[in-house]
C-alpha atoms as a printed R data frame, in Angstrom:
    type eleno elety resid chain resno      x      y       z
1   ATOM     1    CA   MET     A     1 61.734 49.360 106.654
2   ATOM     2    CA   GLU     A     2 59.626 48.464 109.685
3   ATOM     3    CA   LEU     A     3 56.884 50.135 111.683
4   ATOM     4    CA   VAL     A     4 57.544 49.585 115.391
5   ATOM     5    CA   ASN     A     5 55.381 51.219 118.060
6   ATOM     6    CA   GLY     A     6 54.106 53.774 115.578
7   ATOM     7    CA   THR     A     7 57.575 54.767 114.314
8   ATOM     8    CA   TYR     A     8 59.207 53.712 111.067
9   ATOM     9    CA   ASN     A     9 62.826 52.611 111.143
10  ATOM    10    CA   ILE     A    10 65.418 51.315 108.711
11  ATOM    11    CA   GLY     A    11 67.820 48.698 110.040
12  ATOM    12    CA   GLY     A    12 66.736 49.494 113.586
13  ATOM    13    CA   VAL     A    13 67.381 53.253 113.300
14  ATOM    14    CA   ALA     A    14 64.388 55.593 113.453
15  ATOM    15    CA   ILE     A    15 63.778 57.507 110.236
16  ATOM    16    CA   SER     A    16 63.545 60.716 112.260
17  ATOM    17    CA   ASP     A    17 67.115 60.115 113.469
18  ATOM    18    CA   LEU     A    18 68.309 59.416 109.924
19  ATOM    19    CA   THR     A    19 66.827 62.622 108.564
20  ATOM    20    CA   ALA     A    20 68.172 64.595 111.516
21  ATOM    21    CA   MET     A    21 71.738 63.476 110.802
22  ATOM    22    CA   ALA     A    22 71.738 63.950 107.029
23  ATOM    23    CA   GLY     A    23 68.777 66.133 106.101
24  ATOM    24    CA   LEU     A    24 66.431 65.515 103.186
25  ATOM    25    CA   PRO     A    25 66.314 64.140 100.605
26  ATOM    26    CA   VAL     A    26 68.567 61.203 101.479
27  ATOM    27    CA   TYR     A    27 69.300 57.650 100.306
28  ATOM    28    CA   VAL     A    28 69.464 55.059 103.100
29  ATOM    29    CA   TYR     A    29 70.814 51.512 102.645
30  ATOM    30    CA   ASP     A    30 70.304 48.617 105.060
31  ATOM    31    CA   ALA     A    31 73.434 46.420 105.148
32  ATOM    32    CA   ALA     A    32 71.494 43.509 106.662
33  ATOM    33    CA   VAL     A    33 69.302 43.273 103.556
34  ATOM    34    CA   ILE     A    34 72.352 43.264 101.279
35  ATOM    35    CA   GLU     A    35 73.854 40.435 103.327
36  ATOM    36    CA   ARG     A    36 70.564 38.500 103.247
37  ATOM    37    CA   GLN     A    37 70.413 38.726  99.452
38  ATOM    38    CA   ALA     A    38 74.065 37.730  99.008
39  ATOM    39    CA   ARG     A    39 73.645 34.718 101.317
40  ATOM    40    CA   ARG     A    40 70.500 33.690  99.498
41  ATOM    41    CA   LEU     A    41 72.297 33.590  96.150
42  ATOM    42    CA   SER     A    42 75.279 31.704  97.551
43  ATOM    43    CA   GLN     A    43 72.981 29.099  99.045
44  ATOM    44    CA   ALA     A    44 70.853 28.823  95.893
45  ATOM    45    CA   PHE     A    45 73.919 28.112  93.757
46  ATOM    46    CA   SER     A    46 75.793 25.949  96.248
47  ATOM    47    CA   GLY     A    47 75.314 22.866  94.055
48  ATOM    48    CA   PHE     A    48 78.186 23.857  91.744
49  ATOM    49    CA   PRO     A    49 81.345 26.010  91.795
50  ATOM    50    CA   HIS     A    50 80.186 29.602  91.523
51  ATOM    51    CA   ARG     A    51 81.102 33.222  92.087
52  ATOM    52    CA   ILE     A    52 78.848 36.201  92.739
53  ATOM    53    CA   MET     A    53 80.004 39.463  91.101
54  ATOM    54    CA   PHE     A    54 78.149 42.618  92.142
55  ATOM    55    CA   ALA     A    55 77.139 44.806  89.176
56  ATOM    56    CA   ALA     A    56 78.766 48.013  90.385
57  ATOM    57    CA   LYS     A    57 76.680 50.248  88.110
58  ATOM    58    CA   ALA     A    58 73.691 49.629  90.392
59  ATOM    59    CA   LEU     A    59 75.304 51.395  93.370
60  ATOM    60    CA   THR     A    60 78.883 52.661  93.192
61  ATOM    61    CA   ASN     A    61 79.461 54.115  96.650
62  ATOM    62    CA   VAL     A    62 82.877 52.766  97.692
63  ATOM    63    CA   ASN     A    63 81.591 51.871 101.159
64  ATOM    64    CA   VAL     A    64 78.953 49.611  99.647
65  ATOM    65    CA   LEU     A    65 81.571 48.084  97.351
66  ATOM    66    CA   ALA     A    66 83.886 47.471 100.321
67  ATOM    67    CA   TYR     A    67 81.018 45.853 102.234
68  ATOM    68    CA   MET     A    68 80.273 43.571  99.266
69  ATOM    69    CA   ARG     A    69 83.857 42.372  99.397
70  ATOM    70    CA   THR     A    70 83.510 41.418 103.088
71  ATOM    71    CA   LEU     A    71 80.589 39.227 102.006
72  ATOM    72    CA   GLY     A    72 82.805 37.396  99.519
73  ATOM    73    CA   VAL     A    73 81.186 39.099  96.527
74  ATOM    74    CA   GLY     A    74 83.362 40.033  93.548
75  ATOM    75    CA   LEU     A    75 82.848 43.051  91.294
76  ATOM    76    CA   ASP     A    76 81.418 43.384  87.792
77  ATOM    77    CA   THR     A    77 82.368 46.701  86.182
78  ATOM    78    CA   VAL     A    78 81.386 48.332  82.898
79  ATOM    79    CA   SER     A    79 83.768 51.290  82.801
80  ATOM    80    CA   ILE     A    80 87.372 51.992  83.704
81  ATOM    81    CA   GLU     A    81 86.106 54.444  86.330
82  ATOM    82    CA   GLU     A    82 84.183 51.646  88.047
83  ATOM    83    CA   VAL     A    83 87.366 49.570  87.973
84  ATOM    84    CA   HIS     A    84 89.207 52.362  89.788
85  ATOM    85    CA   LEU     A    85 86.396 52.669  92.338
86  ATOM    86    CA   GLY     A    86 86.616 48.931  92.973
87  ATOM    87    CA   LEU     A    87 90.363 49.076  93.512
88  ATOM    88    CA   HIS     A    88 89.884 52.087  95.802
89  ATOM    89    CA   ALA     A    89 87.322 50.086  97.791
90  ATOM    90    CA   GLY     A    90 89.891 47.341  98.409
91  ATOM    91    CA   TYR     A    91 89.223 44.828  95.654
92  ATOM    92    CA   LYS     A    92 92.156 42.936  94.185
93  ATOM    93    CA   PRO     A    93 92.424 43.086  90.368
94  ATOM    94    CA   SER     A    94 91.710 39.352  90.235
95  ATOM    95    CA   GLU     A    95 88.349 40.005  91.918
96  ATOM    96    CA   ILE     A    96 87.163 42.443  89.252
97  ATOM    97    CA   LEU     A    97 85.532 41.675  85.897
98  ATOM    98    CA   TYR     A    98 85.609 44.468  83.306
99  ATOM    99    CA   THR     A    99 82.855 44.232  80.680
100 ATOM   100    CA   PRO     A   100 82.678 47.501  78.731
101 ATOM   101    CA   ASN     A   101 80.640 48.275  75.641
102 ATOM   102    CA   MET     A   102 81.641 50.624  72.819
103 ATOM   103    CA   GLU     A   103 84.631 51.700  74.904
104 ATOM   104    CA   SER     A   104 87.751 53.365  73.567
105 ATOM   105    CA   TYR     A   105 90.609 50.956  73.006
106 ATOM   106    CA   SER     A   106 92.794 52.997  75.362
107 ATOM   107    CA   GLU     A   107 90.356 52.208  78.172
108 ATOM   108    CA   LEU     A   108 90.653 48.503  77.422
109 ATOM   109    CA   ALA     A   109 94.449 48.780  77.457
110 ATOM   110    CA   GLN     A   110 94.293 50.535  80.814
111 ATOM   111    CA   ALA     A   111 92.198 47.692  82.218
112 ATOM   112    CA   VAL     A   112 94.829 45.214  81.024
113 ATOM   113    CA   SER     A   113 97.577 47.246  82.728
114 ATOM   114    CA   LEU     A   114 95.571 47.187  85.968
115 ATOM   115    CA   GLY     A   115 95.360 43.398  85.818
116 ATOM   116    CA   VAL     A   116 91.579 42.918  85.911
117 ATOM   117    CA   GLN     A   117 89.702 40.220  84.011
118 ATOM   118    CA   VAL     A   118 88.822 41.658  80.592
119 ATOM   119    CA   ASN     A   119 85.634 40.761  78.720
120 ATOM   120    CA   ILE     A   120 85.388 41.605  74.988
121 ATOM   121    CA   ASP     A   121 82.097 42.007  73.105
122 ATOM   122    CA   ALA     A   122 83.043 42.989  69.528
123 ATOM   123    CA   ILE     A   123 84.963 41.077  66.856
124 ATOM   124    CA   SER     A   124 86.873 44.170  65.709
125 ATOM   125    CA   VAL     A   125 88.100 44.726  69.256
126 ATOM   126    CA   LEU     A   126 88.957 41.044  69.571
127 ATOM   127    CA   GLU     A   127 91.113 41.254  66.423
128 ATOM   128    CA   ARG     A   128 93.003 44.331  67.599
129 ATOM   129    CA   PHE     A   129 93.461 42.871  71.060
130 ATOM   130    CA   GLY     A   130 94.827 39.658  69.584
131 ATOM   131    CA   HIS     A   131 97.303 41.581  67.451
132 ATOM   132    CA   ASP     A   132 98.566 43.575  70.460
133 ATOM   133    CA   TYR     A   133 98.538 40.943  73.203
134 ATOM   134    CA   GLY     A   134 98.362 37.496  71.593
135 ATOM   135    CA   ASN     A   135 97.989 34.871  74.299
136 ATOM   136    CA   SER     A   136 99.780 36.913  76.984
137 ATOM   137    CA   VAL     A   137 96.541 38.221  78.523
138 ATOM   138    CA   PRO     A   138 93.556 35.933  79.211
139 ATOM   139    CA   ILE     A   139 90.211 37.233  77.995
140 ATOM   140    CA   ALA     A   140 86.539 36.418  78.205
141 ATOM   141    CA   ILE     A   141 84.153 36.807  75.271
142 ATOM   142    CA   ARG     A   142 80.653 38.215  75.626
143 ATOM   143    CA   VAL     A   143 78.079 36.358  73.562
144 ATOM   144    CA   ASN     A   144 74.687 37.646  72.474
145 ATOM   145    CA   PRO     A   145 72.347 34.625  72.749
146 ATOM   146    CA   HIS     A   146 69.474 36.337  70.862
147 ATOM   147    CA   ILE     A   147 67.085 35.693  73.717
148 ATOM   148    CA   MET     A   148 64.483 38.183  74.899
149 ATOM   149    CA   ALA     A   149 64.526 38.059  78.676
150 ATOM   150    CA   GLY     A   150 61.188 39.753  79.148
151 ATOM   151    CA   GLY     A   151 60.409 42.794  81.255
152 ATOM   152    CA   ASN     A   152 61.127 46.322  80.063
153 ATOM   153    CA   ASP     A   153 62.631 46.437  76.569
154 ATOM   154    CA   ARG     A   154 65.012 49.183  77.686
155 ATOM   155    CA   ILE     A   155 66.791 46.764  80.016
156 ATOM   156    CA   SER     A   156 66.782 43.677  77.806
157 ATOM   157    CA   THR     A   157 70.254 43.120  76.390
158 ATOM   158    CA   GLY     A   158 70.340 39.659  74.819
159 ATOM   159    CA   HIS     A   159 67.924 40.048  71.907
160 ATOM   160    CA   ILE     A   160 68.886 40.199  68.230
161 ATOM   161    CA   ASP     A   161 68.735 44.016  67.999
162 ATOM   162    CA   SER     A   162 70.887 44.587  71.072
163 ATOM   163    CA   LYS     A   163 74.239 46.387  70.861
164 ATOM   164    CA   PHE     A   164 75.711 44.048  73.472
165 ATOM   165    CA   GLY     A   165 77.834 40.989  72.792
166 ATOM   166    CA   ILE     A   166 78.912 38.997  69.746
167 ATOM   167    CA   SER     A   167 76.145 37.082  67.999
168 ATOM   168    CA   ILE     A   168 76.037 33.339  68.529
169 ATOM   169    CA   HIS     A   169 75.893 33.125  64.711
170 ATOM   170    CA   GLN     A   170 79.366 34.690  64.505
171 ATOM   171    CA   MET     A   171 81.132 32.081  66.632
172 ATOM   172    CA   ARG     A   172 82.908 30.572  63.631
173 ATOM   173    CA   HIS     A   173 84.413 33.984  62.892
174 ATOM   174    CA   VAL     A   174 85.382 34.333  66.551
175 ATOM   175    CA   GLN     A   175 87.118 30.939  66.445
176 ATOM   176    CA   ARG     A   176 89.174 32.054  63.452
177 ATOM   177    CA   VAL     A   177 90.257 35.259  65.198
178 ATOM   178    CA   VAL     A   178 91.120 33.321  68.366
179 ATOM   179    CA   ALA     A   179 93.117 30.703  66.462
180 ATOM   180    CA   SER     A   180 95.023 33.139  64.250
181 ATOM   181    CA   ASN     A   181 96.084 35.252  67.227
182 ATOM   182    CA   ARG     A   182 96.501 32.314  69.635
183 ATOM   183    CA   LEU     A   183 94.226 34.109  72.088
184 ATOM   184    CA   HIS     A   184 93.786 32.650  75.549
185 ATOM   185    CA   VAL     A   185 90.028 32.554  76.125
186 ATOM   186    CA   ASN     A   186 89.428 31.746  79.776
187 ATOM   187    CA   GLY     A   187 85.776 32.789  80.027
188 ATOM   188    CA   LEU     A   188 82.484 33.124  78.180
189 ATOM   189    CA   HIS     A   189 79.770 35.580  79.136
190 ATOM   190    CA   MET     A   190 76.150 36.391  78.386
191 ATOM   191    CA   HIS     A   191 73.534 38.695  79.875
192 ATOM   192    CA   THR     A   192 69.973 38.612  78.612
193 ATOM   193    CA   GLY     A   193 68.691 41.572  80.639
194 ATOM   194    CA   SER     A   194 66.687 42.237  83.771
195 ATOM   195    CA   ASP     A   195 63.423 41.077  85.338
196 ATOM   196    CA   ILE     A   196 63.791 37.378  84.497
197 ATOM   197    CA   LEU     A   197 60.904 35.376  85.939
198 ATOM   198    CA   ASP     A   198 60.911 32.288  83.736
199 ATOM   199    CA   ALA     A   199 63.776 29.966  84.677
200 ATOM   200    CA   ASP     A   200 63.461 28.290  81.266
201 ATOM   201    CA   VAL     A   201 64.525 31.503  79.510
202 ATOM   202    CA   PHE     A   202 67.634 31.735  81.659
203 ATOM   203    CA   LEU     A   203 68.409 28.040  81.225
204 ATOM   204    CA   GLN     A   204 67.992 28.338  77.465
205 ATOM   205    CA   GLY     A   205 70.746 30.939  77.393
206 ATOM   206    CA   ALA     A   206 72.902 28.890  79.727
207 ATOM   207    CA   GLU     A   207 72.567 25.881  77.431
208 ATOM   208    CA   LEU     A   208 73.774 27.940  74.474
209 ATOM   209    CA   LEU     A   209 76.797 29.106  76.429
210 ATOM   210    CA   LEU     A   210 77.617 25.557  77.515
211 ATOM   211    CA   GLU     A   211 77.510 24.433  73.874
212 ATOM   212    CA   ILE     A   212 79.875 27.232  72.840
213 ATOM   213    CA   ALA     A   213 82.209 26.365  75.715
214 ATOM   214    CA   GLU     A   214 82.858 22.985  74.092
215 ATOM   215    CA   GLN     A   215 84.819 24.896  71.433
216 ATOM   216    CA   PHE     A   216 87.117 26.581  73.963
217 ATOM   217    CA   PRO     A   217 89.042 24.008  76.039
218 ATOM   218    CA   ASP     A   218 90.797 26.619  78.213
219 ATOM   219    CA   VAL     A   219 87.600 28.216  79.512
220 ATOM   220    CA   ARG     A   220 87.597 28.217  83.308
221 ATOM   221    CA   PHE     A   221 84.421 30.245  83.950
222 ATOM   222    CA   LEU     A   222 81.037 30.843  82.372
223 ATOM   223    CA   ASP     A   223 79.331 34.099  83.294
224 ATOM   224    CA   PHE     A   224 75.556 33.850  83.044
225 ATOM   225    CA   GLY     A   225 74.946 37.502  83.915
226 ATOM   226    CA   SER     A   226 71.944 38.112  86.117
227 ATOM   227    CA   GLY     A   227 68.622 39.840  85.562
228 ATOM   228    CA   PHE     A   228 67.045 38.296  88.653
229 ATOM   229    CA   LYS     A   229 63.789 40.081  89.406
230 ATOM   230    CA   VAL     A   230 62.898 41.535  92.801
231 ATOM   231    CA   PRO     A   231 59.328 42.267  93.937
232 ATOM   232    CA   TYR     A   232 58.281 45.926  93.647
233 ATOM   233    CA   LYS     A   233 54.761 45.691  95.063
234 ATOM   234    CA   PRO     A   234 53.245 43.801  98.014
235 ATOM   235    CA   ASP     A   235 51.645 41.246  95.649
236 ATOM   236    CA   ASP     A   236 54.611 41.095  93.259
237 ATOM   237    CA   ILE     A   237 56.935 38.124  92.836
238 ATOM   238    CA   GLY     A   238 60.652 37.794  92.155
239 ATOM   239    CA   THR     A   239 62.893 35.275  90.435
240 ATOM   240    CA   ASP     A   240 62.892 31.898  92.173
241 ATOM   241    CA   VAL     A   241 66.683 31.653  92.402
242 ATOM   242    CA   GLU     A   242 66.451 28.474  94.484
243 ATOM   243    CA   LEU     A   243 64.582 26.683  91.702
244 ATOM   244    CA   LEU     A   244 66.978 28.116  89.133
245 ATOM   245    CA   GLY     A   245 69.986 26.924  91.131
246 ATOM   246    CA   GLU     A   246 68.486 23.474  91.526
247 ATOM   247    CA   ARG     A   247 67.804 23.091  87.812
248 ATOM   248    CA   LEU     A   248 71.139 24.541  86.787
249 ATOM   249    CA   ALA     A   249 73.133 22.348  89.185
250 ATOM   250    CA   ALA     A   250 72.404 19.086  87.381
251 ATOM   251    CA   ARG     A   251 73.450 20.548  84.028
252 ATOM   252    CA   ILE     A   252 76.668 22.097  85.363
253 ATOM   253    CA   GLN     A   253 77.621 18.902  87.179
254 ATOM   254    CA   ALA     A   254 77.126 16.887  83.994
255 ATOM   255    CA   PHE     A   255 79.175 19.379  81.995
256 ATOM   256    CA   ASN     A   256 82.015 19.396  84.506
257 ATOM   257    CA   ALA     A   257 82.155 15.605  84.460
258 ATOM   258    CA   THR     A   258 83.393 15.820  80.856
259 ATOM   259    CA   ARG     A   259 86.245 18.269  81.556
260 ATOM   260    CA   ASN     A   260 89.672 17.942  83.112
261 ATOM   261    CA   GLN     A   261 89.193 21.216  84.960
262 ATOM   262    CA   PRO     A   262 85.682 22.034  86.218
263 ATOM   263    CA   ILE     A   263 84.307 25.374  85.095
264 ATOM   264    CA   GLU     A   264 83.125 27.947  87.622
265 ATOM   265    CA   VAL     A   265 79.800 29.710  87.071
266 ATOM   266    CA   TRP     A   266 79.659 33.468  87.624
267 ATOM   267    CA   PHE     A   267 76.590 35.637  88.175
268 ATOM   268    CA   GLU     A   268 76.362 39.444  88.068
269 ATOM   269    CA   PRO     A   269 73.463 40.570  90.256
270 ATOM   270    CA   GLY     A   270 73.022 44.276  90.830
271 ATOM   271    CA   LYS     A   271 69.399 45.020  91.562
272 ATOM   272    CA   PHE     A   272 68.916 41.684  93.343
273 ATOM   273    CA   LEU     A   273 71.583 42.569  95.912
274 ATOM   274    CA   VAL     A   274 70.801 46.210  96.661
275 ATOM   275    CA   SER     A   275 67.346 47.220  95.402
276 ATOM   276    CA   GLU     A   276 65.381 46.158  98.479
277 ATOM   277    CA   ALA     A   277 68.127 47.445 100.778
278 ATOM   278    CA   GLY     A   278 67.605 51.037  99.647
279 ATOM   279    CA   HIS     A   279 65.051 53.657 100.674
280 ATOM   280    CA   PHE     A   280 64.857 57.182  99.316
281 ATOM   281    CA   LEU     A   281 63.445 59.687 101.804
282 ATOM   282    CA   VAL     A   282 61.959 63.001 100.662
283 ATOM   283    CA   ARG     A   283 59.956 65.828 102.202
284 ATOM   284    CA   VAL     A   284 56.590 67.042 100.910
285 ATOM   285    CA   ASN     A   285 56.862 70.683  99.867
286 ATOM   286    CA   VAL     A   286 53.377 71.328  98.503
287 ATOM   287    CA   ILE     A   287 49.932 69.733  98.475
288 ATOM   288    CA   LYS     A   288 48.246 71.046  95.335
289 ATOM   289    CA   GLN     A   289 44.668 70.184  94.450
290 ATOM   290    CA   THR     A   290 43.540 70.722  90.873
291 ATOM   291    CA   THR     A   291 40.190 70.041  89.243
292 ATOM   292    CA   ALA     A   292 41.247 66.438  88.596
293 ATOM   293    CA   THR     A   293 44.139 65.497  90.861
294 ATOM   294    CA   VAL     A   294 45.687 66.021  94.276
295 ATOM   295    CA   PHE     A   295 49.445 66.422  93.831
296 ATOM   296    CA   ALA     A   296 51.993 65.807  96.576
297 ATOM   297    CA   GLY     A   297 55.045 67.751  95.432
298 ATOM   298    CA   VAL     A   298 58.324 66.699  97.036
299 ATOM   299    CA   ASP     A   299 61.833 68.119  97.386
300 ATOM   300    CA   SER     A   300 63.273 65.814  94.743
301 ATOM   301    CA   GLY     A   301 62.661 64.753  91.161
302 ATOM   302    CA   LEU     A   302 64.072 62.892  88.195
303 ATOM   303    CA   ASN     A   303 67.452 64.385  89.081
304 ATOM   304    CA   HIS     A   304 67.616 62.042  92.096
305 ATOM   305    CA   LEU     A   305 65.455 59.073  91.088
306 ATOM   306    CA   ILE     A   306 64.875 58.812  87.348
307 ATOM   307    CA   ARG     A   307 63.744 55.179  87.111
308 ATOM   308    CA   PRO     A   308 59.964 55.877  87.237
309 ATOM   309    CA   MET     A   309 60.277 58.429  84.421
310 ATOM   310    CA   MET     A   310 62.854 56.517  82.351
311 ATOM   311    CA   TYR     A   311 61.574 52.940  82.723
312 ATOM   312    CA   GLY     A   312 58.090 53.384  84.130
313 ATOM   313    CA   SER     A   313 59.343 51.472  87.157
314 ATOM   314    CA   HIS     A   314 57.184 51.149  90.252
315 ATOM   315    CA   HIS     A   315 58.420 52.215  93.673
316 ATOM   316    CA   GLU     A   316 56.098 51.707  96.594
317 ATOM   317    CA   ILE     A   317 55.634 55.004  98.446
318 ATOM   318    CA   VAL     A   318 54.915 55.238 102.176
319 ATOM   319    CA   ASN     A   319 54.029 58.274 104.278
320 ATOM   320    CA   VAL     A   320 56.296 57.565 107.242
321 ATOM   321    CA   SER     A   321 55.215 60.728 109.082
322 ATOM   322    CA   ASN     A   322 51.537 59.809 109.364
323 ATOM   323    CA   PRO     A   323 51.174 56.011 109.529
324 ATOM   324    CA   ASP     A   324 47.682 56.241 111.062
325 ATOM   325    CA   GLY     A   325 46.329 58.854 108.670
326 ATOM   326    CA   THR     A   326 43.214 58.256 106.604
327 ATOM   327    CA   PRO     A   327 44.187 56.723 103.228
328 ATOM   328    CA   ARG     A   328 43.693 59.118 100.321
329 ATOM   329    CA   ILE     A   329 44.703 59.242  96.665
330 ATOM   330    CA   TYR     A   330 47.698 61.352  95.600
331 ATOM   331    CA   THR     A   331 49.884 61.752  92.563
332 ATOM   332    CA   VAL     A   332 53.449 62.184  93.798
333 ATOM   333    CA   VAL     A   333 55.553 64.547  91.688
334 ATOM   334    CA   GLY     A   334 58.936 66.239  91.818
335 ATOM   335    CA   TYR     A   335 60.262 69.790  91.743
336 ATOM   336    CA   ILE     A   336 62.034 69.588  88.375
337 ATOM   337    CA   CYS     A   337 60.878 71.721  85.443
338 ATOM   338    CA   GLU     A   338 59.809 68.604  83.547
339 ATOM   339    CA   THR     A   339 56.991 66.120  84.008
340 ATOM   340    CA   ASP     A   340 58.669 64.114  86.754
341 ATOM   341    CA   THR     A   341 55.943 61.936  88.213
342 ATOM   342    CA   PHE     A   342 57.022 59.316  90.742
343 ATOM   343    CA   GLY     A   343 53.616 57.673  90.973
344 ATOM   344    CA   TRP     A   344 50.079 58.330  89.721
345 ATOM   345    CA   ASP     A   345 47.019 57.835  91.914
346 ATOM   346    CA   ARG     A   346 48.755 56.285  94.892
347 ATOM   347    CA   LYS     A   347 46.765 55.460  98.020
348 ATOM   348    CA   LEU     A   348 48.768 56.975 100.889
349 ATOM   349    CA   ASN     A   349 47.969 57.780 104.484
350 ATOM   350    CA   GLU     A   350 46.921 61.418 104.468
351 ATOM   351    CA   VAL     A   351 49.841 63.515 103.259
352 ATOM   352    CA   ARG     A   352 50.518 66.955 104.732
353 ATOM   353    CA   GLU     A   353 53.058 69.562 103.784
354 ATOM   354    CA   GLY     A   354 56.257 68.748 105.676
355 ATOM   355    CA   ASP     A   355 55.610 64.993 105.834
356 ATOM   356    CA   VAL     A   356 58.385 62.556 104.937
357 ATOM   357    CA   LEU     A   357 57.719 60.017 102.199
358 ATOM   358    CA   ALA     A   358 59.809 56.872 101.676
359 ATOM   359    CA   PHE     A   359 60.344 55.293  98.251
360 ATOM   360    CA   LYS     A   360 61.083 51.586  98.570
361 ATOM   361    CA   ASN     A   361 63.358 49.531  96.285
362 ATOM   362    CA   ALA     A   362 65.598 52.553  95.786
363 ATOM   363    CA   GLY     A   363 68.966 50.894  96.328
364 ATOM   364    CA   ALA     A   364 69.655 50.065  92.692
365 ATOM   365    CA   TYR     A   365 70.070 52.657  89.937
366 ATOM   366    CA   GLY     A   366 68.936 55.472  92.214
367 ATOM   367    CA   TYR     A   367 71.895 57.567  93.261
368 ATOM   368    CA   SER     A   368 74.078 56.044  90.547
369 ATOM   369    CA   MET     A   369 71.801 57.546  87.854
370 ATOM   370    CA   SER     A   370 71.319 60.892  89.599
371 ATOM   371    CA   SER     A   371 72.308 64.223  88.080
372 ATOM   372    CA   ASN     A   372 72.516 67.966  88.640
373 ATOM   373    CA   TYR     A   373 69.699 68.753  86.229
374 ATOM   374    CA   ASN     A   374 68.115 72.169  86.926
375 ATOM   375    CA   ALA     A   375 71.351 72.851  88.848
376 ATOM   376    CA   ARG     A   376 69.911 70.863  91.739
377 ATOM   377    CA   LEU     A   377 72.299 69.302  94.236
378 ATOM   378    CA   ARG     A   378 72.587 65.586  94.820
379 ATOM   379    CA   PRO     A   379 71.588 64.148  98.209
380 ATOM   380    CA   ALA     A   380 73.517 62.413 100.961
381 ATOM   381    CA   GLU     A   381 73.775 58.630 101.377
382 ATOM   382    CA   ILE     A   382 73.576 56.683 104.635
383 ATOM   383    CA   LEU     A   383 74.528 53.064 105.329
384 ATOM   384    CA   VAL     A   384 72.900 51.416 108.341
385 ATOM   385    CA   LYS     A   385 74.924 48.499 109.677
386 ATOM   386    CA   ASP     A   386 74.478 46.641 112.968
387 ATOM   387    CA   GLY     A   387 72.009 49.247 114.165
388 ATOM   388    CA   GLN     A   388 74.400 52.148 113.509
389 ATOM   389    CA   ALA     A   389 73.892 54.795 110.833
390 ATOM   390    CA   HIS     A   390 76.887 56.112 108.901
391 ATOM   391    CA   ILE     A   391 76.902 58.975 106.404
392 ATOM   392    CA   ILE     A   392 78.797 57.517 103.434
393 ATOM   393    CA   ARG     A   393 78.363 60.476 101.098
394 ATOM   394    CA   ARG     A   394 77.724 64.046 102.181
395 ATOM   395    CA   ARG     A   395 75.135 66.250 100.549
396 ATOM   396    CA   GLU     A   396 76.453 68.341  97.675
397 ATOM   397    CA   THR     A   397 76.861 72.097  98.005
398 ATOM   398    CA   ILE     A   398 76.861 74.891  95.449
399 ATOM   399    CA   ASP     A   399 80.673 74.807  95.671
400 ATOM   400    CA   ASP     A   400 80.605 71.225  94.353
401 ATOM   401    CA   LEU     A   401 78.474 72.380  91.442
402 ATOM   402    CA   LEU     A   402 80.998 75.085  90.576
403 ATOM   403    CA   ALA     A   403 84.163 73.074  91.302
404 ATOM   404    CA   THR     A   404 84.742 71.857  87.733
405 ATOM   405    CA   GLN     A   405 83.585 75.024  85.974
406 ATOM   406    CA   ILE     A   406 86.144 77.507  84.722
407 ATOM   407    CA   LYS     A   407 84.966 81.081  84.523
408 ATOM   408    CA   ILE     A   408 86.437 83.096  81.669
409 ATOM   409    CA   SER     A   409 86.497 86.843  81.021
410 ATOM   410    CA   MET     A   410 83.731 88.082  78.755
């Protein structure tokens, strides 16, 4: 988002034009930022064979998925529905990784029938899969490295109490299951969680996976997950992926020198690719001054952007309607009948009823975690590409809310 001649724009399109075409609230994504982030990762990891797989759960609009594919980015999915969305967006089955957790076995079987790369994270599932498929279907195995990535504990997935993956201490059991069923293990996977700043933590997990790979001669890829941090505030920092790529390259090159077939390294960024590309625009309904606080109440809430309430995440807020206004302190809240505070005590240019506020870093886990709580309708989505704005999801109507409900006689 840029301020040019007193007017804010996203991807070269004035915010006033964006709100005129889709109304408020609305999610807006800048394709140029997505491309920048994808290119940055590809360059950072150019020292070894690699593949970038977009974590679809971050933003599942099929237009965004299709755009990712034009950038040479594969797809990481965690549900059979995400697999179907990926196929609908134009992905080939071979370009999709399916890594579910606590899924029904029928969902896993459906993924096999669709031909996508399957990733298994429980020994009981591995045993049943081996009995049914033997070595006819290649699989990857998700390993829990017992490493705390740091950041919010709700998004850390590699620690000892996590439900994700098979413990590194159970690898001997895994080897027995693989051998007895002659399973074809073509990949190993780990994901420690989000907001990784320390490259050493990531490299520690990578080293564990490389050691385990020695036990599986047919492995052709190692998936190191992601968790790369993006900056949320002006003085914040993100993961130094260039340094990480540089340090990882030497280790991967040495490992590949010992194998007949070099392994490929996969990464699964979600937030890193789309967070900074997204802006959530809302309108101020009410300015309410109490004895202690000045509230700016907007036409949205935790039904549209739940991350601040669920994770305590920070989204920078900008008053795009009054860029020259005198800075004042506001607490920005939503219209849901819950405590849905977007940000306490934020210094914003003077906010007036009717002003438009922009939440930055709203591309990841914004719309994809939205709901119809309080029977509120979900907003539209816009993709800005090459200076042109495209509505890629219309605003919901009350008919959408009623479409799946079946009224019975009382």
